[in-house]
C-alpha positions in Angstrom: 48.0 3.1 4.3 45.1 4.1 7.1 41.7 2.3 8.0 40.5 6.2 8.3 36.9 6.1 7.0 36.6 9.1 4.5 33.3 10.8 5.0 32.0 12.3 1.6 29.1 14.7 1.3 26.7 11.5 0.3 27.3 9.8 3.8 26.9 12.9 5.5 23.3 13.5 4.1 23.0 9.6 4.5 23.7 10.1 7.9 21.7 13.1 8.1 18.4 11.2 7.7 19.0 8.2 9.8 16.3 7.7 12.4 17.2 5.7 15.6 14.8 3.8 17.7 14.3 3.5 21.2 16.3 0.5 21.3 19.0 2.0 19.7 18.1 0.5 15.9 19.4 2.6 13.1 16.9 3.0 10.2 16.1 5.0 7.1 12.4 6.4 5.9 11.9 5.2 2.4 10.6 8.8 1.4 13.5 10.5 2.5 15.9 7.6 1.1 14.6 7.8 -2.3 16.1 11.0 -3.4 19.8 9.9 -3.0 18.9 7.2 -5.3 17.2 9.0 -8.0 14.0 8.9 -7.3 12.1 12.2 -7.5 8.6 11.0 -6.8 7.8 8.3 -4.3 5.2 6.4 -6.8 7.8 6.2 -8.8 9.4 3.4 -6.4 7.0 1.7 -5.3 7.3 -1.3 -7.9 10.9 -1.2 -6.5 10.2 -1.4 -3.1 7.2 -4.4 -3.9 10.2 -6.9 -6.2 12.4 -6.0 -2.8 9.4 -7.4 -0.5 8.8 -10.2 -2.5 12.8 -11.3 -2.7 12.8 -10.9 0.9 9.7 -13.7 1.2 11.4 -15.6 -1.6 14.3 -15.5 0.4 12.3 -17.2 3.3 12.7 -14.2 5.5 9.8 -12.3 7.4 9.3 -9.3 5.5 8.2 -7.8 8.7 11.6 -7.7 10.0 12.9 -5.7 6.9 9.6 -3.6 5.7 7.3 -1.4 8.0 4.4 -0.2 6.6 4.0 3.6 8.1 2.4 6.5 6.5 2.5 10.0 6.8 0.2 12.9 7.0 1.1 15.8 4.6 0.1 19.0 5.5 -2.8 20.7 3.0 -2.9 24.7 3.6 -1.7 27.2 5.5 -1.5 28.2 8.9 -2.6 31.7 8.2 -6.3 32.6 9.6 -8.8 33.6 7.0 -11.2 36.8 8.2 -14.7 36.9 7.0 
């Protein structure tokens, strides 16, 4: 028997969206992670994330150490120039 880790397609995808901060700490952004968890829309997971944050607080953990509130700007429209 071997201790080799078998990399599956899901693991590759998961690793593909991994971020690393300036201190070398790995993290994942929820909006990119949610499709792997079966959520098609961000709004469908908001309550689940809120419950996880409450569980963090209830267990005596600082929620800010585990959850970061970030916003991502969405590009609207196209880059095409309009001639009047």
